[in-house]
C-alpha positions in Angstrom: 0.0 0.0 0.0 1.4 3.4 -1.0 1.7 6.3 1.3 -1.1 8.8 0.7 -0.6 12.5 1.2 -3.7 14.8 1.0 -3.2 18.4 0.2 -6.0 20.8 0.9 -6.7 24.4 1.9 -9.0 27.3 1.2 -9.6 27.9 -2.6 -6.8 29.8 -4.3 -4.0 29.2 -1.8 -1.9 27.1 -4.2 -2.5 23.6 -3.1 -2.3 22.3 -6.6 1.1 23.8 -7.3 2.5 22.5 -3.9 1.0 19.1 -4.3 2.5 18.8 -7.8 5.8 20.2 -6.6 5.9 17.6 -3.8 5.4 14.8 -6.1 7.9 16.1 -8.5 10.6 16.3 -5.7 9.8 12.7 -4.6 10.2 11.4 -8.2 13.5 13.5 -8.7 14.9 11.9 -5.5 14.3 8.3 -6.8 10.8 7.6 -5.5 8.0 6.7 -7.8 5.2 9.1 -7.2 1.6 9.6 -8.4 -0.1 13.0 -8.1 -3.7 12.8 -8.6 -6.5 15.5 -8.6 -9.9 15.0 -7.0 -10.7 18.7 -7.3 -13.7 19.2 -9.6 -12.0 22.2 -10.9 -9.0 20.3 -12.3 -5.9 22.4 -12.8 -3.2 19.7 -12.1 -2.5 19.3 -15.7 -2.0 23.1 -16.1 0.5 23.1 -13.2 2.5 20.3 -14.7 2.1 21.7 -18.2 0.9 18.3 -19.5 -2.4 16.9 -20.8 -3.9 14.4 -18.2 -6.6 11.8 -18.4 -8.4 9.6 -15.8 -5.7 6.9 -16.0 -2.3 7.5 -14.6 0.5 8.2 -17.2 4.1 9.1 -16.7 5.0 12.7 -17.0 7.3 13.2 -20.1 10.9 14.0 -19.2 10.4 13.2 -15.5 11.1 9.5 -14.7 9.1 8.1 -11.8 6.5 10.9 -11.8 2.9 9.9 -12.8 -0.2 12.0 -12.8 -4.0 11.7 -13.6 -7.3 13.5 -12.9 -10.0 11.5 -11.5 -13.3 11.6 -13.4 -16.1 11.2 -10.7 -18.9 11.1 -13.3 -17.3 8.2 -15.0 -16.8 6.3 -11.8 -20.5 6.8 -11.0 -21.6 5.4 -14.3 -19.3 2.4 -14.0 -19.5 1.6 -10.3 -22.7 2.9 -8.9 -25.0 2.4 -11.9 -25.2 -1.3 -11.7 -25.9 -1.2 -7.9 -28.6 1.5 -8.3 -30.2 -0.8 -10.8 -30.2 -3.7 -8.5 -31.6 -1.5 -5.6 -34.4 -0.1 -7.7 -35.5 -3.6 -8.7 -35.5 -4.8 -5.1 -37.3 -1.9 -3.6 -39.9 -2.0 -6.5 -40.3 -5.7 -5.9 -41.0 -4.9 -2.1 -43.8 -2.6 -3.0 -41.9 0.7 -3.1 -43.3 3.1 -5.6 -41.1 3.5 -8.7 -40.5 7.2 -8.2 -39.6 6.7 -4.4 -37.3 3.8 -5.2 -35.4 6.2 -7.8 -35.1 8.9 -5.0 -33.9 6.3 -2.3 -31.0 5.3 -4.6 -29.7 8.7 -5.3 -27.3 9.1 -2.4 -25.6 12.5 -1.8 -21.8 12.6 -2.0 -21.5 9.3 -4.1 -19.2 11.0 -6.6 -16.8 12.2 -4.1 -16.9 8.9 -2.3 -16.0 7.0 -5.4 -13.2 9.4 -6.2 -11.7 8.8 -2.7 -12.2 5.1 -3.2 -10.3 5.4 -6.6 -7.4 7.1 -4.7 -7.2 4.1 -2.4 -7.3 1.6 -5.3 -4.4 3.5 -7.0 -2.6 3.5 -3.7 -3.0 -0.3 -3.4 -2.3 -1.4 -7.0 0.2 0.9 -8.6 4.0 0.8 -8.8 4.4 4.1 -6.9 5.6 4.5 -3.4 3.6 7.7 -2.7 0.3 9.0 -3.8 -0.1 12.8 -3.6 -3.7 14.0 -3.8 -4.7 17.5 -4.9 -8.0 17.7 -3.1 -10.7 20.4 -3.4 -11.1 23.3 -1.2 -11.1 22.8 2.6 -14.9 22.6 3.0 -15.3 20.0 0.2 -12.4 18.0 1.5 -13.7 17.8 5.0 -17.0 16.5 3.6 -15.2 14.1 1.5 -13.1 12.6 4.4 -16.3 12.3 6.4 -18.2 10.4 3.8 -17.0 6.8 4.3 -18.3 6.8 7.9 -21.5 8.7 7.1 -22.2 6.6 3.9 -21.6 3.3 5.8 -24.1 4.4 8.4 -26.7 5.3 5.7 -26.4 1.9 4.0 -26.5 0.1 7.3 -29.9 1.9 8.1 -31.3 1.4 4.8 -30.1 -2.1 4.0 -29.4 -4.1 7.3 -26.2 -6.3 7.4 -28.2 -9.4 8.4 -29.2 -10.7 5.0 -31.5 -13.4 6.4 -33.8 -10.8 8.0 -34.2 -9.0 4.7 -34.5 -12.2 2.8 -37.4 -13.3 5.0 -39.1 -9.9 4.7 -38.9 -9.8 0.9 -39.9 -13.5 0.6 -43.1 -12.7 2.5 -43.8 -9.6 0.5 -42.7 -10.5 -3.0 -41.9 -14.1 -3.4 -38.6 -16.0 -4.1 -37.8 -14.1 -7.3 -37.2 -11.0 -5.3 -35.1 -12.9 -3.0 -32.9 -13.9 -5.8 -32.6 -10.3 -6.8 -31.8 -9.3 -3.3 -28.9 -11.8 -3.3 -27.3 -9.9 -6.1 -28.0 -6.6 -4.5 -26.6 -7.8 -1.2 -23.4 -9.1 -2.9 -22.9 -5.6 -4.5 -23.6 -3.9 -1.1 -21.2 -6.2 0.6 -18.5 -5.2 -1.7 -19.4 -1.5 -1.3 -19.2 -2.0 2.5 -15.7 -3.6 2.3 -14.5 -0.6 0.2 -15.9 1.7 2.9 -14.2 -0.2 5.7 -10.9 -0.1 3.8 -11.3 3.7 3.2 -12.0 4.3 6.9 -9.0 2.2 7.9 -6.7 4.1 5.4 -7.8 7.5 6.6 -7.3 6.6 10.3 -4.0 5.1 10.0 -1.3 7.7 10.3 1.4 5.6 8.8 -0.7 5.2 5.6 -2.3 8.5 5.2 -1.9 12.2 6.3 -3.2 15.6 5.4 -1.1 18.6 4.5 -2.8 21.9 5.0 -2.0 24.9 2.7 -2.7 28.5 3.6 -1.8 32.0 2.7 -0.7 34.2 5.6 -4.1 36.1 5.8 -6.1 36.2 9.0 -9.3 34.9 7.3 -7.4 31.9 5.8 -5.6 31.3 9.1 -8.9 31.2 11.0 -10.3 28.6 8.6 -7.0 26.5 8.9 -7.4 26.4 12.7 -11.0 25.2 12.2 -9.9 22.6 9.7 -7.3 21.2 12.1 -9.9 20.7 14.7 -12.3 19.1 12.3 -9.7 16.7 11.0 -8.7 15.8 14.7 -12.4 15.2 15.4 -12.3 12.7 12.5 -9.1 11.1 13.7 -7.1 12.1 10.6 -3.5 13.1 11.0 -2.2 16.4 9.8 1.6 16.0 9.3 2.3 19.8 8.4 1.0 23.2 7.6 2.4 25.1 4.6 2.2 28.9 4.5 2.4 29.8 0.8 3.0 33.2 -1.0 5.0 35.1 1.6 6.1 38.4 -0.1 10.0 38.7 -0.1 11.5 41.0 2.4 12.8 44.2 0.7 15.8 44.5 3.1 17.1 48.0 3.5 15.6 49.1 0.0 13.6 52.4 0.0 10.8 53.8 -2.0 7.0 53.2 -2.3 7.3 49.5 -3.5 9.8 48.6 -0.8 7.6 50.2 1.9 4.6 48.3 0.6 6.5 45.0 0.7 7.8 45.7 4.1 4.3 46.4 5.5 2.7 43.4 3.8 5.5 41.0 5.0 5.1 42.4 8.5 1.3 41.7 8.4 2.0 38.1 7.1 4.6 37.4 9.8 2.1 38.6 12.4 -0.5 36.2 11.2 2.0 33.3 11.3 3.1 34.3 14.8 -0.6 33.9 15.9 -0.7 30.3 14.6 0.7 28.9 17.9 0.3 25.4 18.9 -0.3 23.8 15.5 3.2 22.4 15.0 5.8 23.1 12.3 4.8 25.6 9.5 6.8 25.4 6.3 6.9 28.6 4.1 7.2 29.3 0.4 7.7 32.8 -1.1 5.6 34.5 -3.6 7.3 34.2 -7.0 7.3 36.7 -9.7 6.2 34.2 -12.3 3.8 31.3 -11.9 5.5 28.0 -11.5 4.4 25.9 -14.4 6.2 22.7 -15.4 8.3 20.2 -13.6 11.6 22.4 -13.5 9.7 25.3 -12.0 7.9 23.0 -9.6 11.3 21.5 -8.5 12.4 25.1 -7.6 9.3 25.5 -5.3 10.0 22.1 -3.7 13.6 23.1 -3.0 12.5 26.2 -1.0 9.7 24.1 0.6 11.6 21.1 1.8 15.3 22.0 1.4 17.3 19.0 2.2 14.5 17.4 4.3 12.5 14.4 3.1 9.2 15.5 1.6 7.7 12.2 2.9 6.6 12.3 6.6 8.1 9.8 8.9 5.9 7.0 10.4 3.7 8.0 13.3 1.9 6.1 16.0 -1.7 6.6 16.3 -2.2 9.1 19.1 -5.1 8.3 21.3 -7.9 10.9 21.1 -9.2 9.8 24.6 -7.5 9.5 27.9 -9.3 8.6 31.2 -8.1 9.4 34.7 -9.8 9.1 38.1 -9.6 9.0 41.9 -11.6 7.5 44.7 -13.4 4.2 44.8 -17.1 3.1 44.4 -19.7 5.8 44.5 -17.1 8.3 45.7 -15.0 7.9 42.6 -14.6 10.9 40.3 -13.4 10.5 36.7 -12.1 12.7 33.8 -12.2 12.0 30.2 -9.7 14.1 28.2 -10.6 14.5 24.5 -7.6 15.9 22.7 -8.5 18.5 20.1 -6.8 21.7 18.9 -9.4 24.4 19.8 -9.4 28.0 19.1 -10.7 30.7 21.7 -13.9 31.2 19.7 -14.7 27.6 19.1 -18.3 26.7 19.6 -18.6 23.5 21.6 -21.5 21.4 22.7 -21.7 18.0 24.4 -24.6 15.7 24.9 -24.8 12.1 26.4 -26.4 9.7 23.9 -26.6 6.3 25.4 -23.1 4.9 25.6 -21.7 7.7 23.5 -20.8 11.2 24.0 -22.1 13.5 21.2 -19.3 16.1 20.6 -20.2 19.0 18.4 -17.4 21.4 17.4 -18.3 24.4 15.2 -21.4 22.5 13.9 -19.4 19.3 13.2 -20.6 16.4 15.1 -19.1 13.1 16.1 -20.2 10.3 18.5 -17.4 9.4 20.8 -17.7 5.9 22.2 -17.3 6.1 26.0 -14.9 3.6 27.7 -16.7 0.9 29.6 -15.8 2.4 32.9 -17.7 5.6 32.1 -20.8 4.1 30.7 -22.2 3.7 34.2 -21.5 7.2 35.1 -23.2 10.6 34.6 -21.5 13.7 33.4 -20.8 16.4 36.0 -19.4 19.1 33.9 -16.8 20.0 31.2 -13.9 22.4 30.6 -12.4 23.5 27.4 -8.8 24.7 26.7 -6.5 25.1 23.6 -5.6 21.5 23.8 -9.1 19.9 24.1 -12.0 19.2 26.3 -12.0 17.6 29.9 -15.3 16.0 30.8 -16.0 15.1 34.4 -18.0 12.0 35.5 -19.2 10.4 38.7 -20.8 7.0 39.1 -24.6 6.8 38.6 -25.9 5.3 41.9 -28.8 3.6 40.0 -26.3 1.5 38.0 -23.7 0.8 40.8 -25.2 -1.9 42.9 
């Protein structure tokens, strides 16, 4: 399985250029690398100055560098069309109106989901060591990365895992012919579920996949980057570095109106970067006089971005998002659950107990956190938030401790 690097950031910050530069640098240093675009507004071919298709091809004059632009529409027609047909047949056979059956099989996000599944297929099957992905803008990427879990939940609710229950239901409603059709549908759903599980495993494994956030040193963009870091941490996805792109060059001791403007602008940019504390290393790339197009120009960008360092991140152990501590015994015990998340001062946070889970909502993004078994027999006593996460207090529920 190839290592997967996902580049994302607010629209227009230069993620396409930096993802292409990273892949070109990896190839120039002896690693076979594939750079692939899932951004609907494909511009990867423009950055490389080559014509790209849906299938990977080696970039002329650059041994070891491959590139392609994923066609989500084509994937839908190929992979989802057959399954939709199966589902419509089964639903219609079970008495669902034809129009309702059509609506039930139009699942939002399927194009993006299949694009991500294609990335994993390429990472698992190609000769390359690294797959660098030029993702869409941040909001689209966060939605993309949350789709495997959301989609799996949708399918589980709509078509339960236990085939025998569904077979029995359909047999009573529509006869054995429908049962045979369900078998074909269930097989297709099973294959889709396996792909979803593989996607979730890839995204959650920090040694297989990580995200690289690109920003420009502007306060609005930096604020979105902070929110993105929190959202990715909430999903259990590793961010291995942050890249600040298009820093204006320092004018040094030069004078004049142009030098004064550059000095003021650079001062503002440095101030923004100084405020981005606690998010780890920030790599920087200067704003260039000419747009970097083609492999030679991209390698110059990579030289400034990485220098002599390896563009590929080292292996990382999965850091636990949850940590439980406590004191006392029996009904007098008090416990704390630490949920590690990078949080800004203006983060909107909401917590709610939902059965054996804790519903954590951060800036309108919600995730159910499964409580450790020790805390399932406890009630929440309060919560505190700081820049490093949330600490939730618990005490035993007398009605459950007997």
